[in-house]
C-alpha positions as CSV (number, residue, x, y, z in Angstrom):
1,M,0.0,0.0,0.0
2,D,2.9,2.3,0.6
3,A,3.8,2.1,-3.1
4,G,0.2,3.2,-4.1
5,Y,0.4,6.2,-1.8
6,E,3.9,7.1,-3.1
7,E,2.7,6.8,-6.7
8,Y,-0.3,9.2,-6.3
9,A,1.7,11.6,-4.1
10,R,4.4,11.7,-6.9
11,R,1.7,12.2,-9.6
12,L,0.3,15.3,-7.8
13,G,3.5,17.0,-8.7
14,P,5.1,20.2,-7.3
15,E,1.8,22.2,-7.3
16,I,0.3,20.0,-4.6
17,R,2.9,18.5,-2.4
18,L,1.6,15.6,-0.3
19,E,3.7,14.9,2.8
20,L,3.0,12.1,5.2
21,V,3.7,12.9,8.9
22,E,3.2,9.9,11.1
23,I,2.5,10.2,14.8
24,A,3.4,7.1,16.9
25,L,0.4,5.5,18.7
26,G,0.1,6.1,22.4
27,K,0.5,3.1,24.7
28,R,-2.6,1.0,25.2
29,S,-3.1,-2.1,27.3
30,G,-6.8,-2.6,26.8
31,S,-8.7,-0.6,29.4
32,G,-11.0,2.2,28.3
33,G,-9.2,4.8,30.4
34,E,-5.8,4.0,29.0
35,A,-7.3,4.1,25.5
36,A,-8.6,7.6,26.2
37,A,-5.3,8.7,27.6
38,A,-3.5,7.3,24.6
39,R,-5.9,9.1,22.2
40,A,-5.4,12.4,24.1
41,D,-1.6,11.9,23.9
42,E,-1.8,11.3,20.2
43,G,-4.0,14.3,19.8
44,R,-1.6,16.6,21.6
45,R,1.2,15.4,19.4
46,M,-0.9,15.8,16.2
47,L,-1.9,19.4,17.2
48,A,1.7,20.2,17.9
49,K,2.6,19.4,14.3
50,V,0.3,22.1,12.7
51,E,0.8,25.8,12.6
52,P,-2.1,28.0,13.9
53,R,-2.9,29.2,10.3
54,T,-3.1,25.7,8.9
55,F,-6.4,24.5,7.5
56,V,-7.2,21.2,9.3
57,C,-9.5,18.6,7.9
58,A,-10.3,15.7,10.1
59,L,-11.0,12.4,8.4
60,D,-14.1,11.4,10.4
61,V,-16.9,9.0,9.7
62,K,-19.4,11.8,10.7
63,G,-17.8,14.2,8.2
64,R,-19.0,15.2,4.7
65,A,-18.8,12.6,2.0
66,H,-17.5,13.9,-1.4
67,D,-17.9,12.7,-4.9
68,T,-15.0,13.6,-7.3
69,E,-16.6,16.8,-8.5
70,S,-17.3,18.1,-5.0
71,L,-13.9,17.1,-3.8
72,S,-12.4,18.9,-6.7
73,R,-14.3,22.1,-5.8
74,W,-13.2,21.6,-2.2
75,L,-9.6,21.3,-3.3
76,A,-9.9,24.4,-5.5
77,A,-11.1,26.3,-2.4
78,R,-8.2,25.0,-0.3
79,L,-5.7,26.0,-3.0
80,A,-7.2,29.4,-3.4
81,D,-7.1,29.9,0.4
82,G,-3.4,29.7,0.2
83,R,-3.0,28.0,3.6
84,D,-1.3,24.7,4.3
85,L,-3.7,21.8,4.6
86,A,-3.4,19.1,7.2
87,L,-5.5,16.0,7.1
88,F,-5.9,14.3,10.5
89,V,-6.4,10.5,10.6
90,G,-7.2,9.0,14.0
91,G,-5.6,5.9,15.6
92,P,-7.5,2.8,16.6
93,D,-9.7,4.7,19.0
94,G,-10.4,7.6,16.6
95,L,-9.4,11.2,16.9
96,D,-9.1,13.0,20.1
97,P,-11.9,15.5,20.7
98,A,-9.3,18.3,20.7
99,C,-8.3,17.4,17.2
100,L,-12.0,17.4,16.1
101,A,-12.5,20.8,17.8
102,R,-9.5,22.2,15.9
103,A,-10.7,20.9,12.5
104,D,-12.0,23.5,10.1
105,D,-13.8,20.7,8.2
106,R,-14.5,17.0,8.4
107,W,-14.3,14.5,5.5
108,S,-15.8,11.0,5.6
109,L,-14.1,8.6,3.2
110,S,-16.6,5.8,4.1
111,P,-18.9,4.7,6.9
112,L,-16.5,1.8,7.2
113,T,-13.4,1.7,9.5
114,L,-10.4,1.5,7.2
115,P,-6.8,0.7,8.0
116,H,-4.3,3.5,7.8
117,G,-2.4,2.1,4.8
118,L,-5.6,2.0,2.8
119,V,-6.7,5.4,4.0
120,R,-3.4,6.8,2.7
121,V,-3.9,5.3,-0.8
122,V,-7.6,6.4,-1.0
123,V,-6.8,9.9,0.1
124,A,-3.8,10.3,-2.2
125,E,-5.8,8.9,-5.2
126,A,-8.9,11.0,-4.5
127,L,-6.8,14.2,-4.3
128,Y,-4.9,13.2,-7.5
129,R,-8.2,12.6,-9.3
130,A,-9.7,15.9,-8.0
131,A,-6.5,17.8,-9.0
132,S,-6.6,16.2,-12.4
133,L,-10.2,17.3,-12.8
134,L,-9.2,20.9,-11.9
135,K,-6.5,20.8,-14.6
136,G,-9.0,19.5,-17.2
137,H,-7.2,16.2,-17.6
138,P,-9.3,13.3,-18.8
139,Y,-8.4,11.1,-15.7
140,H,-11.8,11.6,-14.2
141,R,-14.6,9.4,-15.6
142,A,-18.1,9.9,-14.2
């Protein structure tokens, strides 16, 4: 799956640079309290990686679903905005509430829970397809 992510990130070209920043999972041993503490620790470390001006989009099952055309319009708005964009992906227990509160938008890839490797490929491909549509390339097929 890493190869798929790398391929689409490369195809985006210099106009849209996709950079993967991984945050190590917090320690969990199974109890709910420890899971919440681990999620909060992950959230603090995620938030520390973004500048105050950055536009944050949380990947969240409760977020807005996009088709290619609406994602392309969303991407055009993000590019016109001129701010860096950070996409937050939660760990096994989801995103910390502080990360959701910081988010400027929420994007749902699917109502399914997806593994991180697959999320990376899906997001990179979706952004590539949306960017291709913006450029008028024939990559997109309805």
